[in-house]
N, C-alpha and C positions, 0 to 999 in steps of 0.2 A: 810220072818226071824217072830221069833212069838212074841209074846208081851210082853214076859221076856226078848229076845234080842234088840226089840226096846227100852224097858227102858234102857236096858244099854247103848246101843248106844246113848240116848239121855241125859244121865249123864255122857257120855263118851267126847261129842259134848261139853257141855254148863255145867261144873263143878263148874263154879263159878255162874249160875243164883238163886239168892238167894230168889223168891218168883213163887208160880205158877198161872195160869190165874185168879183164882178166886179173886188172892189177889187185881190184875187190876180192876176186875168186881167189886168188892167191892168199889175199890177209886175213878173210876168213876160211878157213881150211875145216871140215867134215870136222866133229867132236870125235874124241878117244871115249869113246862109250863103250859100256857092254849091251849085247842084245837084247831089246826092248826096254831102254833106257828110253823115258819119256825127256822131251824137253819142250819145257810151257811157256807160255809168257804171260802177264798180267799187264796190259797197255794202256792205263786210264789217261786221260788229258786232266791236266790242272787247271779243271773248271767250276771246282767246288770243293765239298766234303766227300767224304769216301761214301757210298751208300750202300743197301741192304744187299743191292743187285749187285753190286761192281765188290762187295765182300764177299757174296758168296763163288762171283765167277773168281776173284782169288785164290781162294781157299779149295777148291777145285784145282785150277793150277797145281796149288802147292802139294796137295794131298797126291795129286797122279805122279808127280816128279820124283816127291821125293819116297813112294813108296816101290819105285821102280828102279831106284837109283839111278835117277836123271839129274836134269838142271832144270830150277824153276829161275826164272830172271822178269826183271821188271823193266819194261822198255815207256819210259814217257812220252805220250803221243801230242804231242802240241805243236802240232801244224798249223792249228785253226789260232793264232795268238791274238786275235780280238778277242779270244771266250775267254785266255787265259786268264789267271786273277792271283794277287799277291800271294807268295807264300802257298799259292796252291801245292808247287811239288814235296814241298815241308809237311803239309798237312797229310799228303798220302803216307809219306814214308812213316809218319805219326801212328795212321790209325790201321796200318797194317804191322807196325811195331806192337801196341799195343792189344793185337791179337796172335801176338807170336808168330806170324805168315812173313817168315824170312826170305827174300832171294836169296839164289848163290851168288847172283851176277846183277846188277843196277850201276848206276850212277855216284852212288856212293859204296857201296862193295867193291866195287870196279869189276873187272872183267875181260879177257879178249876180244870179246865180240863187241866191244864200246864202240863210237859212242853210247851212249843207252839212252839218250835225248833227243827224238827224232830230228827238233832244230836246228843239232851240232850236225847231221848228217844231210844235208842238204846237197854236198856236191856230190855225195852218192848218189841220191835218186837221179840228180843231173844228167851224170854220167849213163845211167843205163836207159834212159830218155835219149840221150841223144845218140846211142847206137838203134832207140826203136825208131829213130826220124831217117839215120840211113838204112835201114832196112825195109821204111816204107810201111811201117805200124803207127807212126806217128806224126803229126802235123800243127803247125802254125795256124788257131783261129783266132780273125781279127770281130770275130762278130762283137756288137755294142749290146749294151744288156737290151736295150728298149729292142734291138732286131731279134735276141733271143723269149722277150715278153712278146713280140708279136706271133712270132713262132707259135708258142704254148697259147693265145690265147686263139689261134687260128684250129690247132689240132685238139681245145678242148672244146669248140662250136661243132667242128667237125666227129667227136667224140671216137679219138684215135689215140696212141699210145702219142703219151706225153716224151719230148726229147730229141735232143740233135743226132740224126740218121739220115739214111738215102737221103734224097732232094731236099733234105732239110740242113744237109752238114753242106753248106752253101761253100765252105775253103776247105774242104779235102781234096779238091782237085786244083786248087791253083799251081801256077806255074811258078817255075823258078825266079823268074822276072816279076811277076805278080807281088809274091811273097818281099822281095825286094823295094819294089815300089812302097807297099804299106809300110814296111821298116821305113824306108826313107822318111814318111811322112810324120813318123813317131806314132803309129798307131799302136795300140796295149795289144797286147793279143794271151791267150792263153794256150798251153798243147795240150790238143786231146789226143785220145785215141784214136787210129784210122781201123776201127773194126773191122775183122774180118770174117764177121758172123753173118748167119743168116737165121733170123726168128723161125723159119718152116722145118730147121731142122731143130733134134731136140738133143742134149745132154743127157750123159748119166752119171748122179755123184752116188758115192757111198758114204752118210754122215754115220758116225760112231754110234751116234743114242737115237736117233731117227729112221736110222737107217736107209734102204734106198730110195731117193729124190730124183725125180727129172724136170727138166727145167726146158724151155725154148732157147736156142743158143741168143747168147749177148750178140745184139747189133748196134746198140749204140755208142756215138764219137762221144765218149767219156772224159771231162779234163781229167788230164793226168798233173800236169804244172799249174798254177794259177800263176793270175800275174807278174806275182813279184817273184817266182822261180820257185815258192815253195810245192813241194807237193800233195797233192788230197791223199785221205785216208788210204782209198784203194790201191794207190800207186804204192804208196810208204809201207803199208805193212805186207804186199806182197816179195819186195823187196829186200826189206829187212827179216822176214821170217824166213826167206831163203837164204839170206848170208849168217843170218845167227844160227842156222840151221834146227829150226823149231820142227818137233815131230807132229805133234797135236794142237793143236789153234781151239781151244775151248772158249766158247763166248754165247752170246746172250743169242736169242732164236728171230732176232730183228734183222740179224744180219743174213737170213738164209736168203731174202729178195736180190741181194749183192752176190749172192754163189756165182751164178753164171759169168759174172765180169771178172769175177776174182780167179774163178776158172781160166777162163780166156788171158787174163795177165799172166796166169804160169805160163800156160802153154806159147805165146808169142817169147816171152822173157827166155824158153827153154829152162825153166825148173822145175824141179821135182815137186809136187806138190803135198804138202804135209795132210795128214788126216783134220779132217773137222769134226767140232763138236758141237752143234747148236743145244743151250739149255734153252729149258722151258722156262717161261716168265714166273717171277714169282709174284703171287696176286694176294688180292684178299676180299673178304666178304664185307659188302658195303647196302646198306639199306636194302638188303634181300638179291642184290647181287653182287660179282664176283667180278674185279677190277684190277689193274696190276698197281702194285704198292708203290705210294708215290711221292718223290723225293720233296712236295709240296704240300700233300693233306695227311701225309702221315708221319709221326713224331720217330715211329719207331724205324723208318728207312733210313734215318741218320745213325750212323755206328755208335757215337758219340753218346745219344739215348742211354744205352744200358747203362754205362758208367755212371752216368747220373743216376740213375734211378736205379742200382748198385747189382744188378744184374750180371755174375762173373761170368767174365772171358770166357772161359772154359764151358760154362753152359751152354753162351752163343755158340760154341764151336761144337758143342754137342749138339743144337740142334740143327745148324747147318750142316753136319754130317749125316743127321735123317733126311735132312732133305735130297742131301746126294744121292744115296743109296737107300731105298725103301727099305731094304733088310737091316740097317746099322740100329735102325730103335731094340729092336727082339734082341737082336746079339749083344747090346749094350747092357739092356734090363740080367740077361743071363749070363754075364760076366762081369762079377762082381770087383774082379781084380784089375780087369784089363782098362787101357785107354785108347783113345783113337786111331794111333799110329800103327796097335795091334791089330788091325780091322784089313781085311782089304778089301778097295773100291772099285768098282768096275763101270764101265758105261752101259752096260746090257740093263742094272739096274735103276739107270736113272729116268725121271719121268719124262714122256714126251708131250704130254699136255701141260696144264698151267699148274704150278704149286701153291696151293694154300699158305699162306702166310699166318700161322694160329699162335697168338698172345699166350693165350690159355694154355695150349701142346708145350711152348717154351717155358711158362713157369711148372708144369709139372717134371718137364727135363730139369731144369735149375734145383728140384725139389730132392731127388733123386743124387744128382750132383753132389747137395751138400749133405744129403742123409751117409755120402758113403768119407766124408771130411773126418778128422776126426776131430774134438772140441776147440783144441788149442790151434789148428788150422781157421776154423772158422772166426776164431777168436780173433789170431793176426790180420785175416782178409779184411773182419769187420773194423777192424781198428783203423787201415788203409782208408778205408772206405770214408769212415768217420773225421779221418785228419781233414781229406779231403772237403766235406761235403755239410760235415755235423760236427764242429770241434769241442762244441759241449760234451756232446756223448761221449766223444774219444776221451774229452778230460774223465768223465764220469766211468769209461772202462778200464783206461788204467789204472784207476784209484781202486777197480775191484776183478782186479783181472784173475786173481787163481779162484772166488768165488764162479766169477763166469766162464771159466775155461769148465769147472765142473757141472755149473748146467749145464752148460753146450752138448758137453758128454754124455748127458743122461741118454740111458737105453741107445747107444753107441753102438753095443755090443751083442745087442738084439739079432733072434733071426728076421726081424721086420722093424727095422730103425724109422723113428720118426721121421716124418716129411713136411713139416712146419715152417720151412722158411726157403722161399724161392729166391730172395734177393739179402743182399745186404743190412737192407732200412727193414726188415722183417725182426732182423735182432732187437731191434731195441723195441718194436712193437711186442713180439712173443714173448720176449724176454725180461720186462717192464720189472714183475714181479723180485726178481734176482737180484735187484739194486734197490736199497732200503729209500735212496732218494727219490726212485722214480716209482714205483710203489708208495709210497706217501703222496708222493702229489698227486696220482693217480684217486688214491682215496674211494676205491673202489668204484671207480667211473666207467670198468669194464665190463661190472658184474652184471649181466642182462638178465636175471634173473629180480623176481619179485618176492621168493622165500625168505623169511626171519627162521634163522638158524637159534638152536638152543646154545648159548654163551658159553653156561654153567657147566654144561653134557660138555660141550668140546675141552674148556680148559680143562673140568676134572678129568679127563682122558690123558691130555698131557701131562700134567702135572703128575699123574697117580700111577700112568698105567704105560706110557709112551717108552720105549727103549729104543734108545740109535743106534746099540751096537749089536743088534741081531739082523738076523737077516733078514729079507725080506717075502720071504714066508712064513717065520715066525713073525713079524710085523704084522701080517694080515692074519693068523691065526690069535694074535693077542685084541685086534679091533673087532674081532668076529666073537670074541668072547666075550668081550666089553659091551659090546652090541645086546648078545643074551641077557646078561646081569642087568642092563637098564632098561629091558622091556621091548629089544628092538631083535628083529627075526636076522639070524644069521647069513639069508644068504637071498636075494631078489625072490627065487622061486617059492623059499619055505614062506616069506609074508604072501606072496598069491593066492597060495593053499589057502591061509588061512589072515585073512588081512585083519579079521576085528580081535583076534588072540594080540596084534603087535601096534607098537606105536610106528612102526616104518620096519626099513631095512639096515644092514650093513652097510649097504653103499650110499643112504641118505646121512650115513654117519663121515662116510667119506668124503661124501659131496660136501659137507660141513664146511668141514677143513678143510678142502681143495679151496671155496671158496674165503673162509679165512685170510689164509695165507699166498695166496695168487690173485683174490680179486676177480676171479673168472671159474665158470664150470669145466672149462676143460683143459689140461697141464699136461707135461710129460709126467713120468711115473711120479704118484704123491710122498712114496716115500723117500726118496732118492731126494725130493725136493725141502723134505723134511730136515732129513740130516745134514743137508749143505747148510740152510738156517741154522740150523742148532736151537734148542730148547728156548734160550731165553727170546729169541728173534720171533717165534713162533707164538711164543705170549705177549709179546708187545702185540703183535699183530690182529692177536684174539682182542687186544682190549681196545685194538684202533676200532675194530668191527662191531665190537659192542657200543663204542660210543659213536660210529657212524650212522646204527639203526636206532641210537635211541633220541637221533636228531629230530 
């Protein structure tokens, strides 16, 4: 088809397009950013909840843009209206906001490169497709679904590449008159790429994560515009990334196979191609094997899961950072006063293969997070969680605020702060002894031993020896002295050397006191617990223990 005929065809198919592509090129000028600044984008479809893979992708986009002084924007890719759900867009913004992943530009925040919803940019896409038809790189295809299915079946039987290409692209060389006849008949059509590629040729693409990759050149006549005039993802993202001046496209490696098509589209549209970085899939161990984390099978794939079980948002982000860069975890453990934004992320420290999602490791990172928070901070965050998910516990916390903050502060200033909390719900479990109402309700049900301790001995120690005003060192000296006077060794080592000379050792007395006042054999620093409770409450608990063992 000659140029004049192609121009006529372009006008015939798109008579209502108001502008040419130069209009949009001027409308969206280059961004005024410093050298090295990255422009990244997260392009979710409003088809359901944000899952862990999407959250990881948006986290990558966010941190790379922020640390480089660039721009992170959110673009809603809703061209597949059949899969969009009600309130899908609102849900995306809500989930990202919960993780403090805030775009610089979006349909809500605004920006100079909008609209930021693809369904509102249809005329832009059609403008560029009109120009492709004029250049001979696109054409209307009137093939029915039945014809396409027949071609697919033939290709499957012949065990050859599936798709519309070569002689299977039966409409790519229709004359202008044949096209007009089909239009007059009211036949539906899509607009296909008239691919200039040859699969015998090879292209080379440098990926920021995977390095140099080679592919056969794209030769498929891929659909660019659907029957309703809306674009496919392939076309829309290329045009949008060009006009919005995206510098780095960070996306899952399920898109690697589409890269030859995207490279070809950038070339025939005359656009500068952004850098691509294809992230490894997030995987999970399952019945001895490894599979991708599944939205359908795995509750932890849904980002709301973490709020519901009480894992702090910041702890999840810390875990995402360990997935993002292999050297982050060591850095975080060695830099107690640092935050995520103090670390410099890089593409060369990202995994090329699958990334294992490990809830146990997330739990350990969360414990480290809690260990660095003050008791007051842990109390405040736990109360906020309880108000949402455990209102009765929220009431109890508010009624015992002063004591709870003291308990949560135990050992916070030590060289190795305790790591007994991995989620907000653990506070109720681990510190139930801190509140009389919960401790009395437990009635030593958490004590997992079968030893019965000498109540009169421990009561005598508390009444006659215990001094709550002394230092921790003096307290331990006093209890050792008490142990010796009552036939116990002052250390486990001394007892081990001469077991027949003693009833036990000082550790047994401490264990007895611990069980009586906490209902368990392990707890934070015992003297700190006793000081917060005070003598009267300690004696009350000793009495309760006595009643418990006498039943």
